[in-house]
N, C-alpha and C positions, 0 to 999 in steps of 0.2 A: 504493499500499500503505499510506503515510503517513498518508493522508486517513482511511482506512478504521480503521486503529488510533486514531488520534485522535477519531473519530466513536464509536467503541466505548467509549473512556475518558469521553469527556463523558456518552454515553449512561448508563453505570454511575454516573457522580457524579450528574446531574441526575434521573435516576429514582429514587435515594434521597431526594433533596431532595423531590420530588412525591410520593412513598409518604409520607413524613414528614408532610406537610402535608395531603392530600387524602386519606388511607387511614387514618384513624384511626376506632376506634369511635366511633358516636354516643354523645354525652354530653348532659346536661342543657345547656340554654342558659345563659349567663350571667345572673344576675341584673340586672334592671332596676328603675329607678325606677317606682312604680304612678302611673298617672294624669297622666304628662308625655308628650305627643305627639311633641315635639322629641328629636332624637339628642343626646346627649352629645358636646360639641366641646371641644377643647382650650382652655383659656383662660375658659370661661363663653360666656354668651350673654347680651348686654345686651337683647336683645330680649324673653327669658323673664323678665327682672327684674320687669317691670311687670304682668305676667299673673299671674292668680289661680292659685294651685298651685305658684308657684315657691318653691323651698326653698334654704336655707343648706347649703352642704357637708357641715355636721355633722350635719343634720336629717335626711339622706337614709335613707329606710326602704326596704330592699330586699324584693322578693318573687321566689321562685324561679319560672322560667316553664319549663312542660314541653316537650319537643320535639314538634314538630308529629307528629300520628299521620298525617295525608293529605300526599302529596307536593305541592309548591307547583306548580301547573299555570301555565304562561306560552305560551300559543299564540303568541304573536308570535316568541319565540324558537324553538320548533319549526317554525313557519313559514320562517322566516329561515334555519334549518338546512336544511331541505328544499329551499329555493329555491338555496342556495348548492350544495347535493349534486348538483341537477340541472344547474346550469350547469357544474359542473365535469365530470359526465359528458358532458354534450352538447359543450363546447368541448373534452375530450380525445378524442373519437371524430370530431368535425367542427370542427377549429381554423382552417378557411379564415376565417371572419368576423373572428376575433382579428387573424389575420395580415394580413389586407386591412387592417385598421383601422391596425395597426401601421405597415404600410407606406405608407398615406397620411398618416399623422401625421408619420412621418419625411419624405417628400416636402414636406410642408407646411414644416417647420421648415427643411429645408437650402434652402426657395425664399426664406426670410426674410434671410437672410444673403448 
């Protein structure tokens, strides 16, 4: 009973954190420097100083970037998610291959000592 109550309390706490971070209304993306392909990093970038288009901190001109109208499609992520879902379903219904692998690995480790 204590584990269930603790899980419910942690779920209530962390669900609020996740909702605060991920469930906000879409806003305009933050302003970025125009024409600079490198991301901003803390402390500056010595590699970008010698390149054309490097700017001093006070000379930064910001432009507003509109949010994407089309969703960013990442087929690798979708494929990996489908593969993991299929593996979860397969090994959930037919767990013997994983159990055999775990038994063989355990027998190998006990044989070493």
